[in-house]
N, CA, C and O atoms as a printed pandas DataFrame, in Angstrom:
     atom_number atom_name residue_name chain_id  residue_number  x_coord  y_coord  z_coord
0              1         N          MET        A               1  132.128   39.193  113.404
1              2        CA          MET        A               1  130.992   40.003  113.020
2              3         C          MET        A               1  131.501   41.299  112.392
3              4         O          MET        A               1  132.469   41.896  112.863
4              5         N          ILE        A               2  130.846   41.712  111.345
5              6        CA          ILE        A               2  131.187   42.948  110.637
6              7         C          ILE        A               2  130.048   43.942  110.833
7              8         O          ILE        A               2  128.876   43.581  110.727
8              9         N          GLU        A               3  130.392   45.182  111.118
9             10        CA          GLU        A               3  129.394   46.244  111.254
10            11         C          GLU        A               3  129.707   47.359  110.271
11            12         O          GLU        A               3  130.853   47.790  110.147
12            13         N          VAL        A               4  128.680   47.819  109.575
13            14        CA          VAL        A               4  128.799   48.916  108.620
14            15         C          VAL        A               4  127.751   49.959  108.985
15            16         O          VAL        A               4  126.589   49.629  109.220
16            17         N          ASN        A               5  128.168   51.209  109.031
17            18        CA          ASN        A               5  127.248   52.311  109.301
18            19         C          ASN        A               5  127.105   53.154  108.047
19            20         O          ASN        A               5  128.090   53.508  107.399
20            21         N          VAL        A               6  125.849   53.470  107.714
21            22        CA          VAL        A               6  125.558   54.218  106.493
22            23         C          VAL        A               6  124.685   55.417  106.827
23            24         O          VAL        A               6  123.640   55.276  107.462
24            25         N          PHE        A               7  125.116   56.588  106.400
25            26        CA          PHE        A               7  124.259   57.762  106.380
26            27         C          PHE        A               7  123.827   57.897  104.925
27            28         O          PHE        A               7  124.650   58.183  104.056
28            29         N          ALA        A               8  122.552   57.697  104.659
29            30        CA          ALA        A               8  122.079   57.525  103.286
30            31         C          ALA        A               8  122.018   58.803  102.454
31            32         O          ALA        A               8  121.852   58.724  101.237
32            33         N          GLY        A               9  122.144   59.960  103.063
33            34        CA          GLY        A               9  122.160   61.195  102.272
34            35         C          GLY        A               9  120.980   62.087  102.580
35            36         O          GLY        A               9  120.665   62.342  103.742
36            37         N          ILE        A              10  120.332   62.558  101.540
37            38        CA          ILE        A              10  119.315   63.597  101.676
38            39         C          ILE        A              10  118.121   63.165  102.522
39            40         O          ILE        A              10  117.450   64.012  103.112
40            41         N          CYS        A              11  117.843   61.866  102.590
41            42        CA          CYS        A              11  116.737   61.395  103.439
42            43         C          CYS        A              11  117.048   61.585  104.917
43            44         O          CYS        A              11  116.138   61.700  105.738
44            45         N          GLY        A              12  118.341   61.617  105.257
45            46        CA          GLY        A              12  118.761   61.829  106.630
46            47         C          GLY        A              12  118.768   60.590  107.506
47            48         O          GLY        A              12  119.030   60.686  108.705
48            49         N          PHE        A              13  118.483   59.425  106.929
49            50        CA          PHE        A              13  118.408   58.204  107.726
50            51         C          PHE        A              13  119.775   57.565  107.926
51            52         O          PHE        A              13  120.601   57.517  107.014
52            53         N          ASN        A              14  119.989   57.079  109.139
53            54        CA          ASN        A              14  121.171   56.288  109.470
54            55         C          ASN        A              14  120.770   54.825  109.531
55            56         O          ASN        A              14  119.669   54.482  109.962
56            57         N          THR        A              15  121.688   53.966  109.087
57            58        CA          THR        A              15  121.443   52.527  109.099
58            59         C          THR        A              15  122.707   51.820  109.548
59            60         O          THR        A              15  123.812   52.154  109.121
60            61         N          ARG        A              16  122.523   50.830  110.425
61            62        CA          ARG        A              16  123.633   49.976  110.851
62            63         C          ARG        A              16  123.351   48.580  110.326
63            64         O          ARG        A              16  122.294   48.006  110.589
64            65         N          VAL        A              17  124.305   48.044  109.584
65            66        CA          VAL        A              17  124.184   46.708  109.012
66            67         C          VAL        A              17  125.248   45.829  109.653
67            68         O          VAL        A              17  126.422   46.200  109.681
68            69         N          THR        A              18  124.853   44.670  110.168
69            70        CA          THR        A              18  125.825   43.731  110.703
70            71         C          THR        A              18  125.675   42.399  109.993
71            72         O          THR        A              18  124.572   41.938  109.698
72            73         N          GLY        A              19  126.825   41.800  109.731
73            74        CA          GLY        A              19  126.864   40.489  109.109
74            75         C          GLY        A              19  127.687   39.546  109.954
75            76         O          GLY        A              19  128.735   39.917  110.483
76            77         N          GLU        A              20  127.204   38.321  110.078
77            78        CA          GLU        A              20  127.878   37.328  110.912
78            79         C          GLU        A              20  128.166   36.085  110.080
79            80         O          GLU        A              20  127.257   35.509  109.481
80            81         N          ASP        A              21  129.417   35.675  110.043
81            82        CA          ASP        A              21  129.822   34.468  109.319
82            83         C          ASP        A              21  129.221   33.246  110.000
83            84         O          ASP        A              21  129.402   33.046  111.201
84            85         N          ARG        A              22  128.508   32.434  109.232
85            86        CA          ARG        A              22  127.915   31.209  109.761
86            87         C          ARG        A              22  128.525   29.958  109.136
87            88         O          ARG        A              22  128.006   28.851  109.279
88            89         N          GLY        A              23  129.649   30.167  108.435
89            90        CA          GLY        A              23  130.367   29.044  107.834
90            91         C          GLY        A              23  129.824   28.675  106.469
91            92         O          GLY        A              23  128.640   28.852  106.183
92            93         N          GLY        A              24  130.716   28.153  105.625
93            94        CA          GLY        A              24  130.310   27.710  104.296
94            95         C          GLY        A              24  129.751   28.808  103.417
95            96         O          GLY        A              24  128.822   28.572  102.645
96            97         N          TYR        A              25  130.301   29.999  103.524
97            98        CA          TYR        A              25  129.852   31.179  102.773
98            99         C          TYR        A              25  128.401   31.556  103.075
99           100         O          TYR        A              25  127.719   32.158  102.246
100          101         N          LYS        A              26  127.944   31.195  104.263
101          102        CA          LYS        A              26  126.619   31.617  104.708
102          103         C          LYS        A              26  126.803   32.679  105.789
103          104         O          LYS        A              26  127.763   32.653  106.559
104          105         N          ALA        A              27  125.854   33.612  105.821
105          106        CA          ALA        A              27  125.944   34.713  106.785
106          107         C          ALA        A              27  124.576   35.018  107.367
107          108         O          ALA        A              27  123.539   34.778  106.750
108          109         N          GLY        A              28  124.613   35.554  108.573
109          110        CA          GLY        A              28  123.423   36.131  109.180
110          111         C          GLY        A              28  123.473   37.630  108.956
111          112         O          GLY        A              28  124.556   38.204  108.840
112          113         N          LEU        A              29  122.318   38.269  108.896
113          114        CA          LEU        A              29  122.238   39.688  108.576
114          115         C          LEU        A              29  121.285   40.362  109.543
115          116         O          LEU        A              29  120.225   39.827  109.868
116          117         N          GLU        A              30  121.677   41.552  110.000
117          118        CA          GLU        A              30  120.809   42.375  110.845
118          119         C          GLU        A              30  120.897   43.803  110.315
119          120         O          GLU        A              30  121.991   44.331  110.114
120          121         N          ILE        A              31  119.749   44.421  110.091
121          122        CA          ILE        A              31  119.684   45.793  109.589
122          123         C          ILE        A              31  118.914   46.613  110.614
123          124         O          ILE        A              31  117.728   46.378  110.843
124          125         N          ASP        A              32  119.589   47.570  111.225
125          126        CA          ASP        A              32  118.973   48.459  112.207
126          127         C          ASP        A              32  118.936   49.843  111.576
127          128         O          ASP        A              32  119.977   50.482  111.423
128          129         N          SER        A              33  117.747   50.310  111.209
129          130        CA          SER        A              33  117.649   51.537  110.428
130          131         C          SER        A              33  116.573   52.477  110.941
131          132         O          SER        A              33  115.546   52.049  111.468
132          133         N          GLU        A              34  116.832   53.766  110.776
133          134        CA          GLU        A              34  115.812   54.781  111.024
134          135         C          GLU        A              34  114.771   54.786  109.902
135          136         O          GLU        A              34  113.671   55.312  110.070
136          137         N          CYS        A              35  115.122   54.202  108.772
137          138        CA          CYS        A              35  114.225   54.136  107.611
138          139         C          CYS        A              35  113.209   53.011  107.816
139          140         O          CYS        A              35  113.602   51.865  108.037
140          141         N          PRO        A              36  111.923   53.314  107.748
141          142        CA          PRO        A              36  110.918   52.262  107.941
142          143         C          PRO        A              36  110.971   51.184  106.861
143          144         O          PRO        A              36  110.624   50.032  107.122
144          145         N          ASN        A              37  111.392   51.538  105.671
145          146        CA          ASN        A              37  111.490   50.553  104.595
146          147         C          ASN        A              37  112.597   49.543  104.871
147          148         O          ASN        A              37  112.415   48.346  104.650
148          149         N          TRP        A              38  113.741   50.018  105.351
149          150        CA          TRP        A              38  114.825   49.098  105.690
150          151         C          TRP        A              38  114.479   48.274  106.922
151          152         O          TRP        A              38  114.931   47.136  107.051
152          153         N          SER        A              39  113.689   48.829  107.822
153          154        CA          SER        A              39  113.219   48.040  108.967
154          155         C          SER        A              39  112.349   46.884  108.484
155          156         O          SER        A              39  112.396   45.789  109.045
156          157         N          GLU        A              40  111.561   47.128  107.449
157          158        CA          GLU        A              40  110.735   46.067  106.861
158          159         C          GLU        A              40  111.606   44.986  106.210
159          160         O          GLU        A              40  111.331   43.795  106.360
160          161         N          VAL        A              41  112.649   45.396  105.491
161          162        CA          VAL        A              41  113.573   44.423  104.900
162          163         C          VAL        A              41  114.189   43.567  106.002
163          164         O          VAL        A              41  114.311   42.351  105.857
164          165         N          ASN        A              42  114.572   44.205  107.098
165          166        CA          ASN        A              42  115.150   43.461  108.213
166          167         C          ASN        A              42  114.177   42.409  108.746
167          168         O          ASN        A              42  114.577   41.279  109.027
168          169         N          GLU        A              43  112.914   42.776  108.883
169          170        CA          GLU        A              43  111.912   41.826  109.375
170          171         C          GLU        A              43  111.813   40.609  108.453
171          172         O          GLU        A              43  111.622   39.487  108.923
172          173         N          ILE        A              44  111.940   40.824  107.161
173          174        CA          ILE        A              44  111.848   39.733  106.189
174          175         C          ILE        A              44  113.082   38.833  106.244
175          176         O          ILE        A              44  112.957   37.610  106.191
176          177         N          LEU        A              45  114.275   39.429  106.351
177          178        CA          LEU        A              45  115.525   38.668  106.239
178          179         C          LEU        A              45  116.097   38.176  107.562
179          180         O          LEU        A              45  116.904   37.246  107.577
180          181         N          ARG        A              46  115.697   38.778  108.655
181          182        CA          ARG        A              46  116.290   38.438  109.959
182          183         C          ARG        A              46  116.144   36.948  110.265
183          184         O          ARG        A              46  115.071   36.366  110.110
184          185         N          GLY        A              47  117.253   36.348  110.703
185          186        CA          GLY        A              47  117.251   34.949  111.098
186          187         C          GLY        A              47  117.570   33.975  109.978
187          188         O          GLY        A              47  117.835   32.802  110.242
188          189         N          ARG        A              48  117.550   34.429  108.743
189          190        CA          ARG        A              48  117.847   33.541  107.618
190          191         C          ARG        A              48  119.347   33.305  107.501
191          192         O          ARG        A              48  120.150   34.188  107.802
192          193         N          ASP        A              49  119.717   32.105  107.060
193          194        CA          ASP        A              49  121.082   31.850  106.613
194          195         C          ASP        A              49  121.145   32.298  105.163
195          196         O          ASP        A              49  120.460   31.743  104.304
196          197         N          ILE        A              50  121.964   33.297  104.895
197          198        CA          ILE        A              50  122.050   33.849  103.539
198          199         C          ILE        A              50  123.301   33.300  102.866
199          200         O          ILE        A              50  124.409   33.469  103.375
200          201         N          ASN        A              51  123.126   32.647  101.728
201          202        CA          ASN        A              51  124.241   32.117  100.957
202          203         C          ASN        A              51  124.853   33.281  100.178
203          204         O          ASN        A              51  124.276   33.759   99.201
204          205         N          VAL        A              52  126.002   33.721  100.612
205          206        CA          VAL        A              52  126.615   34.929  100.047
206          207         C          VAL        A              52  127.072   34.710   98.612
207          208         O          VAL        A              52  127.040   35.645   97.812
208          209         N          MET        A              53  127.491   33.514   98.270
209          210        CA          MET        A              53  127.890   33.238   96.880
210          211         C          MET        A              53  126.699   33.431   95.934
211          212         O          MET        A              53  126.850   33.975   94.840
212          213         N          THR        A              54  125.529   32.985   96.360
213          214        CA          THR        A              54  124.319   33.162   95.549
214          215         C          THR        A              54  123.929   34.626   95.467
215          216         O          THR        A              54  123.451   35.090   94.431
216          217         N          GLU        A              55  124.132   35.352   96.554
217          218        CA          GLU        A              55  123.760   36.768   96.587
218          219         C          GLU        A              55  124.617   37.635   95.673
219          220         O          GLU        A              55  124.127   38.604   95.094
220          221         N          LEU        A              56  125.893   37.290   95.543
221          222        CA          LEU        A              56  126.838   38.189   94.875
222          223         C          LEU        A              56  127.210   37.804   93.454
223          224         O          LEU        A              56  127.717   38.639   92.705
224          225         N          PHE        A              57  126.969   36.565   93.069
225          226        CA          PHE        A              57  127.447   36.113   91.761
226          227         C          PHE        A              57  126.328   35.500   90.936
227          228         O          PHE        A              57  125.459   34.801   91.459
228          229         N          LYS        A              58  126.366   35.770   89.650
229          230        CA          LYS        A              58  125.405   35.183   88.726
230          231         C          LYS        A              58  125.645   33.684   88.609
231          232         O          LYS        A              58  126.772   33.215   88.763
232          233         N          ASP        A              59  124.584   32.939   88.338
233          234        CA          ASP        A              59  124.669   31.506   88.100
234          235         C          ASP        A              59  125.485   31.275   86.826
235          236         O          ASP        A              59  125.170   31.838   85.777
236          237         N          ARG        A              60  126.508   30.468   86.913
237          238        CA          ARG        A              60  127.403   30.249   85.765
238          239         C          ARG        A              60  126.692   29.627   84.571
239          240         O          ARG        A              60  127.025   29.926   83.424
240          241         N          LYS        A              61  125.726   28.776   84.831
241          242        CA          LYS        A              61  125.029   28.092   83.737
242          243         C          LYS        A              61  123.988   28.964   83.055
243          244         O          LYS        A              61  123.863   28.952   81.830
244          245         N          THR        A              62  123.240   29.721   83.853
245          246        CA          THR        A              62  122.125   30.488   83.285
246          247         C          THR        A              62  122.416   31.983   83.121
247          248         O          THR        A              62  121.738   32.669   82.355
248          249         N          GLY        A              63  123.413   32.479   83.833
249          250        CA          GLY        A              63  123.722   33.911   83.770
250          251         C          GLY        A              63  122.760   34.772   84.572
251          252         O          GLY        A              63  122.799   35.999   84.480
252          253         N          THR        A              64  121.899   34.141   85.354
253          254        CA          THR        A              64  120.934   34.899   86.142
254          255         C          THR        A              64  121.461   35.151   87.551
255          256         O          THR        A              64  122.263   34.384   88.084
256          257         N          LEU        A              65  120.993   36.231   88.126
257          258        CA          LEU        A              65  121.318   36.564   89.510
258          259         C          LEU        A              65  120.148   36.138   90.372
259          260         O          LEU        A              65  119.006   36.500   90.088
260          261         N          ASN        A              66  120.412   35.378   91.414
261          262        CA          ASN        A              66  119.366   34.854   92.283
262          263         C          ASN        A              66  119.488   35.410   93.690
263          264         O          ASN        A              66  119.460   34.655   94.662
264          265         N          SER        A              67  119.623   36.716   93.808
265          266        CA          SER        A              67  119.843   37.374   95.097
266          267         C          SER        A              67  118.516   37.690   95.781
267          268         O          SER        A              67  117.758   38.546   95.324
268          269         N          GLN        A              68  118.244   36.984   96.888
269          270        CA          GLN        A              68  117.033   37.292   97.647
270          271         C          GLN        A              68  117.141   38.669   98.300
271          272         O          GLN        A              68  116.143   39.380   98.423
272          273         N          VAL        A              69  118.342   39.042   98.716
273          274        CA          VAL        A              69  118.532   40.356   99.348
274          275         C          VAL        A              69  118.194   41.464   98.354
275          276         O          VAL        A              69  117.452   42.390   98.682
276          277         N          LEU        A              70  118.728   41.371   97.161
277          278        CA          LEU        A              70  118.464   42.399   96.147
278          279         C          LEU        A              70  116.994   42.396   95.738
279          280         O          LEU        A              70  116.390   43.458   95.589
280          281         N          GLU        A              71  116.423   41.223   95.557
281          282        CA          GLU        A              71  115.013   41.130   95.170
282          283         C          GLU        A              71  114.108   41.755   96.230
283          284         O          GLU        A              71  113.205   42.524   95.901
284          285         N          ILE        A              72  114.346   41.430   97.488
285          286        CA          ILE        A              72  113.531   41.985   98.577
286          287         C          ILE        A              72  113.744   43.488   98.688
287          288         O          ILE        A              72  112.787   44.241   98.870
288          289         N          ALA        A              73  114.993   43.927   98.579
289          290        CA          ALA        A              73  115.265   45.370   98.648
290          291         C          ALA        A              73  114.577   46.119   97.508
291          292         O          ALA        A              73  113.985   47.176   97.728
292          293         N          LEU        A              74  114.651   45.583   96.309
293          294        CA          LEU        A              74  114.070   46.289   95.163
294          295         C          LEU        A              74  112.543   46.304   95.189
295          296         O          LEU        A              74  111.926   47.164   94.560
296          297         N          THR        A              75  111.931   45.369   95.902
297          298        CA          THR        A              75  110.472   45.392   96.028
298          299         C          THR        A              75  110.013   46.174   97.256
299          300         O          THR        A              75  108.842   46.542   97.345
300          301         N          THR        A              76  110.911   46.431   98.197
301          302        CA          THR        A              76  110.543   47.104   99.447
302          303         C          THR        A              76  111.017   48.550   99.503
303          304         O          THR        A              76  110.323   49.412  100.042
304          305         N          ILE        A              77  112.187   48.817   98.954
305          306        CA          ILE        A              77  112.776   50.155   99.015
306          307         C          ILE        A              77  112.314   50.956   97.790
307          308         O          ILE        A              77  112.608   50.564   96.660
308          309         N          PRO        A              78  111.601   52.065   97.991
309          310        CA          PRO        A              78  111.087   52.814   96.849
310          311         C          PRO        A              78  112.157   53.574   96.055
311          312         O          PRO        A              78  111.904   53.995   94.926
312          313         N          HIS        A              79  113.329   53.749   96.628
313          314        CA          HIS        A              79  114.394   54.540   96.005
314          315         C          HIS        A              79  115.549   53.613   95.665
315          316         O          HIS        A              79  116.377   53.322   96.528
316          317         N          VAL        A              80  115.622   53.141   94.416
317          318        CA          VAL        A              80  116.575   52.086   94.062
318          319         C          VAL        A              80  118.030   52.526   94.095
319          320         O          VAL        A              80  118.920   51.676   94.079
320          321         N          SER        A              81  118.301   53.827   94.141
321          322        CA          SER        A              81  119.691   54.267   94.244
322          323         C          SER        A              81  120.131   54.447   95.697
323          324         O          SER        A              81  121.198   55.004   95.956
324          325         N          CYS        A              82  119.329   53.985   96.633
325          326        CA          CYS        A              82  119.688   54.063   98.054
326          327         C          CYS        A              82  121.026   53.362   98.288
327          328         O          CYS        A              82  121.182   52.199   97.914
328          329         N          PRO        A              83  121.988   54.046   98.898
329          330        CA          PRO        A              83  123.307   53.443   99.109
330          331         C          PRO        A              83  123.313   52.290  100.102
331          332         O          PRO        A              83  124.295   51.552  100.181
332          333         N          VAL        A              84  122.242   52.123  100.855
333          334        CA          VAL        A              84  122.187   51.023  101.819
334          335         C          VAL        A              84  122.154   49.676  101.090
335          336         O          VAL        A              84  122.664   48.684  101.611
336          337         N          ILE        A              85  121.569   49.628   99.911
337          338        CA          ILE        A              85  121.537   48.380   99.139
338          339         C          ILE        A              85  122.955   47.856   98.935
339          340         O          ILE        A              85  123.233   46.688   99.206
340          341         N          SER        A              86  123.832   48.702   98.469
341          342        CA          SER        A              86  125.224   48.313   98.257
342          343         C          SER        A              86  125.903   47.960   99.570
343          344         O          SER        A              86  126.684   47.011   99.634
344          345         N          ALA        A              87  125.607   48.721  100.617
345          346        CA          ALA        A              87  126.223   48.468  101.927
346          347         C          ALA        A              87  125.831   47.103  102.487
347          348         O          ALA        A              87  126.657   46.424  103.097
348          349         N          VAL        A              88  124.584   46.700  102.287
349          350        CA          VAL        A              88  124.133   45.394  102.769
350          351         C          VAL        A              88  124.894   44.286  102.048
351          352         O          VAL        A              88  125.394   43.358  102.685
352          353         N          LEU        A              89  124.983   44.382  100.720
353          354        CA          LEU        A              89  125.700   43.356   99.960
354          355         C          LEU        A              89  127.185   43.327  100.312
355          356         O          LEU        A              89  127.768   42.250  100.430
356          357         N          LYS        A              90  127.797   44.485  100.479
357          358        CA          LYS        A              90  129.213   44.550  100.848
358          359         C          LYS        A              90  129.436   43.986  102.255
359          360         O          LYS        A              90  130.444   43.322  102.498
360          361         N          THR        A              91  128.520   44.238  103.171
361          362        CA          THR        A              91  128.627   43.683  104.519
362          363         C          THR        A              91  128.622   42.161  104.476
363          364         O          THR        A              91  129.418   41.512  105.154
364          365         N          LEU        A              92  127.727   41.599  103.683
365          366        CA          LEU        A              92  127.686   40.141  103.543
366          367         C          LEU        A              92  128.997   39.613  102.976
367          368         O          LEU        A              92  129.540   38.623  103.466
368          369         N          GLU        A              93  129.501   40.278  101.943
369          370        CA          GLU        A              93  130.740   39.857  101.288
370          371         C          GLU        A              93  131.913   39.841  102.267
371          372         O          GLU        A              93  132.675   38.876  102.313
372          373         N          VAL        A              94  132.052   40.898  103.037
373          374        CA          VAL        A              94  133.165   40.999  103.987
374          375         C          VAL        A              94  132.973   40.025  105.152
375          376         O          VAL        A              94  133.941   39.457  105.657
376          377         N          SER        A              95  131.729   39.835  105.572
377          378        CA          SER        A              95  131.484   38.991  106.746
378          379         C          SER        A              95  131.924   37.542  106.547
379          380         O          SER        A              95  132.266   36.863  107.515
380          381         N          VAL        A              96  131.919   37.059  105.299
381          382        CA          VAL        A              96  132.342   35.671  105.047
382          383         C          VAL        A              96  133.754   35.583  104.476
383          384         O          VAL        A              96  134.206   34.502  104.098
384          385         N          GLY        A              97  134.448   36.712  104.412
385          386        CA          GLY        A              97  135.841   36.707  103.981
386          387         C          GLY        A              97  136.074   36.772  102.486
387          388         O          GLY        A              97  137.176   36.473  102.027
388          389         N          LEU        A              98  135.059   37.158  101.707
389          390        CA          LEU        A              98  135.231   37.281  100.263
390          391         C          LEU        A              98  135.819   38.627   99.852
391          392         O          LEU        A              98  136.199   38.811   98.696
392          393         N          ALA        A              99  135.893   39.558  100.783
393          394        CA          ALA        A              99  136.506   40.865  100.539
394          395         C          ALA        A              99  137.057   41.378  101.863
395          396         O          ALA        A              99  136.630   40.955  102.938
396          397         N          LEU        A             100  137.996   42.280  101.765
397          398        CA          LEU        A             100  138.543   42.920  102.957
398          399         C          LEU        A             100  137.722   44.156  103.294
399          400         O          LEU        A             100  137.188   44.806  102.396
400          401         N          PRO        A             101  137.615   44.490  104.578
401          402        CA          PRO        A             101  136.862   45.685  104.945
402          403         C          PRO        A             101  137.622   46.952  104.561
403          404         O          PRO        A             101  138.765   47.148  104.973
404          405         N          LYS        A             102  136.993   47.791  103.788
405          406        CA          LYS        A             102  137.589   49.061  103.371
406          407         C          LYS        A             102  136.449   50.052  103.147
407          408         O          LYS        A             102  135.488   49.736  102.446
408          409         N          ASP        A             103  136.543   51.236  103.728
409          410        CA          ASP        A             103  135.510   52.243  103.553
410          411         C          ASP        A             103  135.372   52.624  102.086
411          412         O          ASP        A             103  136.349   52.667  101.338
412          413         N          ALA        A             104  134.139   52.898  101.699
413          414        CA          ALA        A             104  133.829   53.400  100.361
414          415         C          ALA        A             104  133.108   54.725  100.525
415          416         O          ALA        A             104  132.422   54.935  101.526
416          417         N          THR        A             105  133.251   55.617   99.563
417          418        CA          THR        A             105  132.581   56.910   99.664
418          419         C          THR        A             105  131.989   57.293   98.320
419          420         O          THR        A             105  132.447   56.852   97.266
420          421         N          ILE        A             106  130.969   58.117   98.386
421          422        CA          ILE        A             106  130.406   58.784   97.213
422          423         C          ILE        A             106  130.549   60.265   97.505
423          424         O          ILE        A             106  130.004   60.756   98.492
424          425         N          THR        A             107  131.265   60.972   96.673
425          426        CA          THR        A             107  131.511   62.385   96.904
426          427         C          THR        A             107  131.003   63.187   95.714
427          428         O          THR        A             107  131.384   62.931   94.572
428          429         N          PHE        A             108  130.137   64.163   95.993
429          430        CA          PHE        A             108  129.581   65.003   94.937
430          431         C          PHE        A             108  130.410   66.279   94.821
431          432         O          PHE        A             108  130.715   66.921   95.826
432          433         N          LYS        A             109  130.767   66.635   93.611
433          434        CA          LYS        A             109  131.502   67.872   93.310
434          435         C          LYS        A             109  130.598   68.778   92.491
435          436         O          LYS        A             109  129.986   68.339   91.517
436          437         N          GLN        A             110  130.514   70.027   92.883
437          438        CA          GLN        A             110  129.669   70.963   92.127
438          439         C          GLN        A             110  130.497   72.107   91.591
439          440         O          GLN        A             110  129.965   72.997   90.928
């Protein structure tokens, strides 16, 4: 199981994302967030087997992206630059072994 913690920034919300390898590039996802919008995403996705290959890569034949996670997030989360979107996808990627766990940061310089 992989756990990622995100402090989203100016909104002040903390979110914990966990991904569980279910074999065959499928993962389970749990999103525990202070943000009511991310709590809604969790209610929609909780319990599903998520095909991580479909979530992260475009279809080779059509060039389209068929990510249910991204589609649900973009229809539920009013702020599309929310860093939790990236954290959820990265959690899925690491949970099935498609990437190694490594912290990422966004740093603002003024």
